N, C-alpha and C positions, 0 to 999 in steps of 0.2 A: 504494500500500500504506500502511496506517495501523495504528498500535498504539493500541488503545482500552483505557484504564485506568479502572476504576470502583471507587470505595470505597463500600461499602454496609453496611447493618446486617446482622449475622450471621444473624438470624432470617429475613431476606428472601432468602437464598441459594437455597433450593428454588424460590421463586417466580421469581427471575431466571433460574435454569437452565431451568425449564419454558418461560418466555417466549422464551429464546434458542433452545431446541430447536424451538419452534413456528415461529421465524423462520428455521429451517434453518442455525443457527449452532451447531456442535457442539464446536469446538476452543477450549479456554480453559485458563488457568492460574489457580488459586485459592490465595490465601495468607491466613492469619490475621495481622492486624496490629493495632497500637495507634496511636491518633491523637487529636488534639485539634482542635476546630473551634468552631462557634458554640455548641455544647452546653456547653462550658466545664467539663464534669465534674460531680462530685457529692461529697458527704461521707458517710462511713459510720463507724460506731462498732465497734471491735473490742476486746473485753476492757476497755472503759472508755476507750480512747484514740480520739479523733476523728481520722480520717485523710481527707485530701483526695485524691480520685481524679480526676486531670485528663486521663489518657490512657485513652480508651475503646476497647473491642474493636470492630474493624471487619473486614470481609472485602475483600481487594483481588482484583479479577478483571482479568486481562490477556488481551486477545484481539487477535491480528494478523489483519487482514482485507484483502482486495482492495478497491479503491475502490468497487465496486458493492455491497458489503455494509456500508459504513459506516453509512448512515442506518438501515437495518433493524436493525442491531446496537444502535445508540444507542436507538432506539425500544423495542426489546425490553427493554433494561436499565431504562429509565424505567418501562415498564409493570409490570415485576416488582418494582421497588424502591420506588416512590413510595407513601408513606403520607400525605403532606401535612404532616408534622411536621418540626421542626428535627432534623437528623441523618440525613436520608434518604441523603445522600452526594453525591459529585461524579463527573463523567465527564470524563476528559481524553483528547483525541485528538491524537496526534503522528504526524508522517510517519516512515515506515520507509525507510531508505536502501537496505538490502539484506537479503534473507532467503535462507538456504541450508539445504536439507534435508540433514542429515548422511548419512543412509542412501543416498540416490541421487545426491547432488551437484546436484540441481535448484536453480535460482536464480530469484529474483524471484517473479512471480505464481504460477508453477507450484509453488514450494516452500511457499507459504502454503496453497494448496489450496482 
């Protein structure tokens, strides 16, 4: 079991979702977040004051999958999120020690589904 965490551009979320659904991955958690990376932010002017914006809007997607779904999930995220520009995002894969479905009490691979 693995937890796949992807940080992507907000406007790429519909493409990533469509790509995941096509790969038969339907369960995910999506969160709006702020972050800094190679883009290093930008400056904007508001009422004459120049302000540096170094935390940019991103979308964090978390998907817990069984081992046989890891590669297809990663490939689907890349397919939907890649533009070829700086700021496309990152994918992090970590092991999941245990998963328990609260409703039924199922554990492990059965709980992830």
